[in-house]
C-alpha positions in Angstrom: -104.2 86.3 -72.7 -101.9 83.6 -74.1 -103.6 80.3 -74.9 -102.9 77.6 -72.4 -100.8 75.0 -74.1 -102.4 72.0 -72.3 -106.0 71.2 -73.1 -108.8 70.4 -70.7 -108.7 66.7 -71.7 -105.1 66.5 -70.5 -106.1 67.4 -67.0 -109.3 65.4 -67.0 -107.2 62.3 -67.7 -105.5 62.8 -64.3 -108.9 62.6 -62.5 -110.6 59.2 -61.7 -114.3 59.9 -61.3 -116.8 61.8 -63.4 -118.0 64.1 -60.5 -114.6 65.4 -59.9 -114.0 65.8 -63.6 -117.1 68.0 -63.8 -115.9 70.1 -60.9 -112.5 70.5 -62.5 -114.0 71.5 -65.8 -115.9 74.3 -64.0 -112.6 75.5 -62.4 -110.8 75.3 -65.7 -113.4 77.4 -67.5 -114.0 79.9 -64.8 -110.5 80.6 -63.3 -108.0 79.9 -66.1 -107.8 83.6 -67.0 -107.4 84.8 -63.4 -104.8 82.1 -62.7 -102.8 83.2 -65.8 -102.8 86.9 -64.7 -101.9 86.0 -61.2 -98.9 84.0 -62.4 -97.9 86.7 -64.9 -98.0 89.4 -62.2 -95.5 87.3 -60.2 -93.3 86.2 -63.0 -93.6 89.2 -65.4 -93.4 86.8 -68.3 -96.3 85.5 -70.4 -94.7 82.3 -71.6 -93.4 81.3 -68.2 -96.7 82.2 -66.6 -98.3 79.5 -68.8 -95.9 76.9 -67.2 -97.0 78.0 -63.7 -100.7 77.7 -64.6 -100.1 74.3 -66.0 -98.3 73.2 -62.8 -101.2 74.7 -60.8 -103.8 72.8 -62.8 -101.9 69.5 -62.3 -101.8 70.2 -58.5 -105.5 71.0 -58.5 -106.4 67.9 -60.5 -104.5 65.7 -58.1 -106.3 67.3 -55.1 -109.9 67.3 -56.3 -110.8 65.4 -53.1 -110.2 68.6 -51.2 -112.9 70.5 -53.2 -116.5 70.1 -52.1 -118.2 73.0 -53.8 -116.4 74.2 -56.9 -118.4 77.5 -57.0 -117.6 78.6 -53.4 -115.3 81.4 -52.4 -113.3 78.9 -50.4 -112.5 77.0 -53.6 -111.7 80.2 -55.5 -109.2 81.1 -52.7 -107.7 77.6 -52.9 -107.2 77.8 -56.6 -105.5 81.2 -56.3 -103.2 80.0 -53.6 -102.2 77.0 -55.5 -101.5 79.2 -58.6 -99.5 81.7 -56.6 -97.4 78.8 -55.1 -96.8 77.3 -58.5 -95.6 80.6 -59.8 -93.3 81.0 -56.8 -91.9 77.5 -57.5 -91.2 78.5 -61.1 -89.6 81.8 -59.8 -87.3 79.9 -57.5 -86.2 77.4 -60.2 -85.4 80.3 -62.6 -83.6 82.2 -59.8 -81.4 79.2 -59.2 -80.7 78.9 -63.0 -79.7 82.6 -63.2 -77.6 82.4 -60.1 -75.7 79.5 -61.6 -75.2 81.5 -64.8 -73.9 84.4 -62.7 -71.6 82.2 -60.8 -70.2 80.8 -64.0 -69.9 84.3 -65.4 -68.0 85.5 -62.3 -65.6 82.6 -62.7 -65.0 83.6 -66.3 -64.4 87.3 -66.0 -64.3 88.1 -62.3 -67.2 90.6 -62.6 -70.7 90.4 -61.2 -73.8 91.3 -63.1 -77.4 92.2 -62.3 -79.0 89.5 -64.4 -81.4 88.4 -61.6 -82.5 92.0 -60.9 -83.1 92.6 -64.6 -84.9 89.3 -65.5 -86.8 88.3 -62.4 -89.1 90.6 -60.3 -89.3 90.4 -56.6 -92.3 88.5 -55.3 -94.4 91.1 -53.7 -98.0 90.8 -52.6 -99.4 94.4 -52.4 -101.3 95.4 -49.3 -104.1 96.5 -51.6 -105.0 92.8 -52.0 -106.1 92.8 -48.4 -107.8 96.1 -48.0 -110.6 96.1 -45.4 -110.2 94.9 -41.8 -107.2 95.4 -39.6 -106.7 91.6 -39.6 -106.8 91.5 -43.4 -104.2 94.3 -43.6 -102.0 92.5 -41.0 -102.2 89.2 -43.0 -101.2 91.2 -46.1 -98.0 92.1 -44.3 -96.9 88.5 -43.7 -94.4 86.8 -45.9 -95.9 85.0 -48.9 -95.3 81.5 -47.3 -96.8 82.6 -44.0 -99.8 84.3 -45.6 -100.7 81.2 -47.6 -100.5 78.9 -44.6 -102.6 81.3 -42.5 -105.3 81.6 -45.1 -105.4 77.9 -45.8 -105.5 77.0 -42.1 -107.6 79.7 -40.5 -109.5 81.0 -43.6 -110.3 77.7 -45.3 -110.1 75.1 -42.6 -107.4 72.8 -44.1 -105.5 70.7 -41.7 -101.7 70.9 -41.3 -100.9 67.8 -43.3 -103.2 68.9 -46.1 -101.5 72.3 -46.2 -98.1 70.6 -46.4 -99.4 68.7 -49.4 -100.9 71.7 -51.2 -97.9 74.0 -50.7 -95.1 71.3 -50.9 -93.9 72.5 -47.5 -92.9 70.0 -44.7 -95.4 69.5 -41.9 -92.8 71.0 -39.5 -92.5 74.1 -41.7 -96.3 74.6 -41.8 -96.5 74.3 -38.0 -93.6 76.7 -37.5 -95.2 79.3 -39.9 -98.5 79.1 -38.1 -96.8 79.6 -34.7 -94.7 82.5 -35.9 -97.6 84.1 -37.8 -99.8 84.0 -34.7 -97.2 86.1 -32.8 -96.5 88.4 -35.7 -100.2 89.1 -36.3 -100.7 89.9 -32.6 -97.9 92.4 -32.7 -99.2 94.0 -35.9 -102.8 94.2 -34.6 -101.6 95.7 -31.2 -99.6 98.3 -33.2 -102.6 99.2 -35.3 -104.7 99.6 -32.2 -102.1 101.9 -30.6 -101.8 103.9 -33.8 -105.6 104.3 -34.0 -105.8 105.3 -30.3 -103.1 108.0 -30.8 -105.0 109.5 -33.7 -108.1 110.0 -31.6 
């Protein structure tokens, strides 16, 4: 694993009270490696993955009031969602940069290139991450944005305004994703039940 360029003390300086600092130190020591590999899987670049982990740690440090038990599975899921979202933000920024390069290149020589396809992988969350129940498999088939919102709202109990703050989505977008996901999940689960019935 690449060494994270920002030290623990950098992030602790963003946190006001000692209790939250202790919680953050636990998260930093226990999840740094997993956060890095999550970001690297999405971005396929070790150096840029460090930037995503840094952004995730900053976001976590500024939202320590949302963490009650730093050792809980709920907190672990929160950390991973924030990391994944930070990596997606980096992905989008790089995609915009490469699209600008391509546009300029087209203007220069009139030919398109496959720079984006070569340099930035698609954001895919494998179904294997959600093996188990039909509901878990159905959630795994949602879009990245929808899956994050559903897990934060239904799985971890965050309110809509909190989810908007964590994901940098608007409140309206969070509500829309929750509504659409509800219908999508029902359709997916109904299809799974029909498929299972046909196999009997």
